[in-house]
N, C-alpha and C positions, 0 to 999 in steps of 0.2 A: 565502687558504688554499685548498688543494685536497685531494683525497683521496689516500691513500697509494699509492705506486707498486706496480704489479703485476709488474714484471719479476722480482722476487725473491719473489713470493707463495709462501707455504708453506715458505720456506727461512729459515735463521737470518740475522741481520743481516750483510750483507757488510762486510768490513773496508775501511778507507780505500783500501788498495792495490788491492783488487778493483774498487772504484768507479773509481779512477783508470785502471785497465787497461780497464774497460768504456768509459769516456769516450774514451780514446785509440783503442781499437779502432773505435769508432763514428765518430769525427771525424778521426782522424789527428793530433790535437793533444794538447798536454800539459795536465795538470790545473792548477788555479789557482795563482797566485803566493803567496808568503809574506805574512803580515800586515804592515801598514805604517800609519804615522800621516802624514797629509797636513795641511799647514798653510797658512792664508791669513790673515795678520794685518790685512788691510784693515779699518779701523774702519767700522762701519755704525750707523745710528741705531735698529736693531731688535735684538731678541734672541728666541730660541725659548723657548717655554713648556714646562717639563718636566712629566712626569706627576705629580710630587709637589708641584706648585704648588697654591694654593687653588682648588678646583673647586666649581662650583655645579650642574653637570649631568652626566648620564651618558647617552650615546647608544647605543641598541640598535636591533636590527631584528627585525621580526615578519613574516618573509616566508612565502609559501605554498611548501611544500617537497614536491615529488613524490618518490616512492621513487627510490632511486639506480638509474640505468640500468646495463646490463651493463658500460659503460665506466667506471663509478664517478663520472660527472658528474651534476649536477642541472640541471634545465632550468627557468629562469624562476621566476616567483612564483605559480604555480598550485598547487592542492592545499591540504592542511591547513596552516594557519598555525602557526608555532612560534617560541618564543624559543630561541636557542642556549645560553642560560644558565638555570640552575634558578630557579624562583620565589623561592627563599630569597635568592639573591644580589640580586635586584631589590628585595625588601623591605628587606634590610639596607642596600643602597646608598642608599636614600632618607635614611638617617641621621636619622630623625625624633626620635631621642632626644638630638640635639645642638642647639646654639644656631643652627647654620647648616645646615638640612636641604638635601638634594640633589634637584633635579628630574630626572625620568627622561624622556627624549625617545625616541620609538619611531617608526621608519619603518613606516608602515602606511597605505595609501591608503583603506582601508575604515573610516570613522569609527564604523561600527556595532560594531566589535570592542571599543570602549572598555569597554562595560558588562561583557562577558565577562571581559576582562582584569582589571578592577577586582574582580569577584567572586572570581576565582581567587586574586589576590594578597592580597585581604583574608582569605580563608580560610587561606592560608599564614601570614600574619602572626599570626592568632589561634593557630595551632598552635605558633608560635615564641614566643608571649608578647610580640610586638612590635606596632607600629602601622603600618598602611599608609594613606597619604594619597592618595586618588584625584585630588585637585586638583593634585598634584605629578607626575602622569604625563600626558604630552601626546603625541598622535599627529601625526606629520608626514605630510602627504598625499602620500606617495611610497612605492612598493614597490621594494625592492632585490631583487637576484637571490639574495643569500645573507645570512647573519647575521654575517659576519666584518667588523664595522664598523671594527675597528682598521685594516684594510688600506686601506679607501677613505675613512675618516672624515677630518675636517679636521686639519691640522697648524697649531697656533696660534702666533702671534708677538705681541709687543707692543713699542711704541716705548719707548726708554729715557727719553724725556721725555714726560710726560703719560699714559703707559700706555694708548695707543690700541691696541686689539687688531686682529688681522687673521688671515685664513686664508691660509696658503701652500698653494695647491692643486697636487697632483701628478696626473699621469695614472695612474690605477690599472690595473695589469696583473695578471691572475690567474696569470700564469706563475710557477711555482716552480722553484727549483733552479739556474737558470743553468748553471754549468759541470757540475754533477752532474745537472741536470734532463733530460739526454738519455736517461736510463734510466727516467724517470717513467712514460711510456707512456699517460697518461690523455688525451692530445690528439693528433690525427693530424698537426698542424702541427709544424714543427721548433721545439722550445722555445728554441733559441738565437736565434731571430729577434726576440724581444722582447715579443710580445704574447700568445702562447699562447691559451688560452680567454679571450676578452675578455668582460667582463660590463658592458655599457653602463649598466644601471640602477644597479649598484653605483658605477660611476665618477661618475655624476651625483649621487650621494647627498650629497656635501659641498655642491654647489650648491643642492640642494633644502633642505638644512638651513639654509644661510646665508640663503636667501630667507625661510624660516619665521621665523628669529630677527629679521631686519632689517625685515620688513614692518610690524609694529606700531610700531617705532621711527621708521620713515619717516613713518608716518601721524601720529605724535605731533609730529614736527618740522615737519609742514605745518599743524598745527592752530593756531587763533587763539582768544584770549579774545574774549568779546563786545565789540564795538567795534573789533576788528581788531588788537589787540596780540598779538604772537607769543609763544608759550610758549618757555621756555628749551630749547634743543635737548638731546637725549639722544645719547650716543655710540653710533653704529652701528659694527659692526666692518667693517674694510676687507677687500679681496680682492686677492691677487696670485697669479700663475701662475708656477710654477718652471720649467715646460717640461720636466720630468723624468718618465720612467717610473719608478714606485716602488711600494712597498707599506709600509703602516704597521707590519706585523710585522717589517720589516727596518730599522726606524728607532727608535733610542732616543737621547734628548738630555738633557743637563744644563742647568742654569740659567746655566752659564758658557760657553755657545757651543761646547760639545763635542758631537759626535754620533758614533755608531758604527753600523756595519752590516756585513753580509758582502759579499763581492765580487760578489754578485748584481747590484748596481747597474751594474757595469762591463760585464756581458754584456747587460743590458737597454737600456742607453742608448748611442746612437751619437753621434759628434761631429757638430755642425751644419755639415757640409761636403757639397758636392755629390757627392763621390766617397768618402764614408765607407763603410768595409767593412761588409758584411752577412753574417751567418751565420758559423759556426765560432768557435773561440776567438780573440779578438784577441791580437796579439803583445804582449810586455811593454811595448814602446814605446807601443802604442795604448792599453793599459790605463792607463799613466801619464798620457797626454794626456786620456783620458776622465775619470779621477778628478779631475784638476786642473780640468777644465771643470765637472764636477758640483759640486765644492767651490766654484768661483767662483759658480755659480748659487745654492747654498745660502748662501754668504756675502752675496751681493747682496740676497737676499730674506728671509733669516732671521738674518743676523748670524753665521753659523757660521764659526769661525776654526780649528777643529781637528777632523779627521775620522779616526777609527780604523776602518780597513777591514780586516776580519778574514776569514781563511780558515775556512769552516765545517768543523769536525772531525767532524761527526756522521754523515756519509754519508746523510743524509735528502735527499729530493728537493726540499724546499721552500726551503731556503737562507735562512730568516728568523732573525734574531738573537735574537728573543724566545723561541725554543725552548731557548736555552742561555745567555743573558746578559741582564742588566738593571741599569740605573743605579738605585740606591736613594736617592741624594742627590748633591749636586754633587761630593762626594769619596768616594763609596762605590759599589762595583759588585759584583754577584752573578754568579759564573761557575759553570757546571755542573762536576760531576765525573762520570766514567763508570767503569763496571765493566770496560770494555775498556781494557787498558793503553795501546794505541796512541792511541786517541781521547783518553784521559785525559792523556797526555803533551802532546797538542796543546792541551787545555784549560789545562794547567799553563803552557804558554808564553803563552797569551792572558792568563791571570791575572797572570803576571809582567810582561807588557808594560804592563798597567794600573798595577801597583804602581810601575813605573819612572816613570810619569807622575803619581805622587802620589796614587793612589786607595787607600783601604783596601779590600781585596779579600776577599770572603766566598765560600765554596764550598758547593754543595748537590748531593747525589748524585741523578742521574737514571738509575735502573736500567732497562735494557731500553727505552730511550726510542724506539727505532725501531719503527715499526708495519709489519710485512712484507707485509700483504695488505689489499686494499680491504675485504673482507667479514669480516676477522678482527677480533675485539674489540680495543680499545686495550689496551696493556700497562700503562702507568702514566701519571701526569700529568707534564707538563713543569713542574716546580715554579718555574722562572724565569718562567713565563707567568702571572704574578699581576697583580692590579690594585691600584695604590696610589690611594686616593681619600680625600683630606684626611688625617686622622690614623688611618686604617684601612688595613690591607693584607689583601686577600682572596686566599688561596692555594689553588690547585687541589689537591684530594686524590684519590688513586687508590682508596683503600678496599680492602676484601678482604684479600688476602695482602700488601698493601703498607703495612699499618698502621705498621710500624716505620719505614719510609722516610718516610711521611707525617709522623709525629711528629718525626723528625729535621729535616725541611724546616721545619716550624713553629718548631722550636727555633732554627734558623739565622736565620730572619727576626726572631725576638724578640731574639736577640743583636745582630744588625746594626741593628735599628730599635727600640730600647727605648722610645722615646717614642710608638710606634704601638700600636694594638690589632690583633693578628694573628688573623685568622679563617680557618679552613679551610673549603673549600666542595667538597662532592662533586658530581659532574656529574648531569645528567639521564640516566636509563638509556637513553633513546632517542637521546641525543646525547652520548655519553661524551667526556671529554677524550681527545685523541689525543697520541701522542708528539710530534706536530708542531703541536699547538695546544691551547689551554685558554681560560680565561676572559679573559685579556688580549686575545687575538685577537678575542673576540666582544663587546668593549666599547670605548668611546672617550669620554673625559671632556671637559667643557666648562668653561673658566675661570669662576670665580665672578663676576668683573666683567662678563663677557658676559651671563650669566644675570641678574644684578642689573639691568642696563640693559634687558633684554628684559622683566623683570617690571615695572619702573617704567613701561614704555610701555603696559602693560595697564591702568594705573590712570588713570581720568579725574580730572584735578585740579579742585579748586574754586578759583575766583578768590580772590586774597588779600583782596579787599574784602568777600567773602561771610561772613567770619568776624567775629563781634563782638569788639571790643577791650575 
């Protein structure tokens, strides 16, 4: 995620046509193509893990954040540390009132911060009448650049036989917008080149987290009983590299090998050719070849067979699908509605395309979702930018004058997901939800089986002969 664009600061949200004209005037090229479904039926032994699968962990970041610079960017991990999500969400996300509580993993290289975090979260839990468990919050010895863990966090897969889990690692790029990103203005480099403002500490986050989880399992698997007998091995998760530039906010997946994103991927990724075109909008033929290549990589490493590539109707710089779309189940999808008739017509078309593919489609209004200026407060929450965590759905709320829209959004989730507990979450005042991000962008879940194996590796076993019969 990045900060809102300044090119239209102080003005009302530009229409889609205005953005297209801005892009054409700046680049001499046409705006993005129409939405399309790409298919690759090649069978693979793996499948991607959707957000609504059983989860045992939640990944957050606690970076040091300097005040925003005049360009709207943030520099590194210095300054006062902060969570991008409110304390209430962290306490609730532990789900300590369930039979399968959730562990919270936090990127923070300063282990001394643990006591302060525990004190703050415990006080929050007492105010809510809930319980906070310090033993279920763990600091990962790594500092990220930002708190948008969804963008750079791990994408999980599992094998179809044996359920062996793996991280499919993408190269994280902080570039937002792609074809509409030319008007973003937060970075002096050409946003069409693919990397934009690159955040290396964020990009390494998935590696640091993988090492953190696998280290005790590796130690277990090397351990021996007295006398030299080996312990039974525990399953460590595997690691694969997709070779793709991408962001988690532009990736949503079902448990049936279907994914969806905006066309941002086609502008960020070049073909692996010696003379692949750089800069500018790719031609229709190049877009087609790029997306077939991208799907081939996703099929190879993640088992993806169907790819919904969608034109972002919102006119925002970021180009991330979770600002206006979300898979709720293998056969359910939530698509935004807009108060702008032109944008809403585009959303209608996207919803209809999913219905044609067999999805039950639900709609939620996102009023004034565009944030026109870097230093102007957010207008409303992107209600699709929610977090599904086991049998709970945490929905971002805008509050204030948007109470009616907040309640309508909660009602849509309850209708679409009657078996879930739907909880609304207001933002931190100092880090409000934006029209281009909310709590989904600032969190990333971890499969329960992965956390269970990690927990088991923490326990020193007793030899079976040490127990009386």
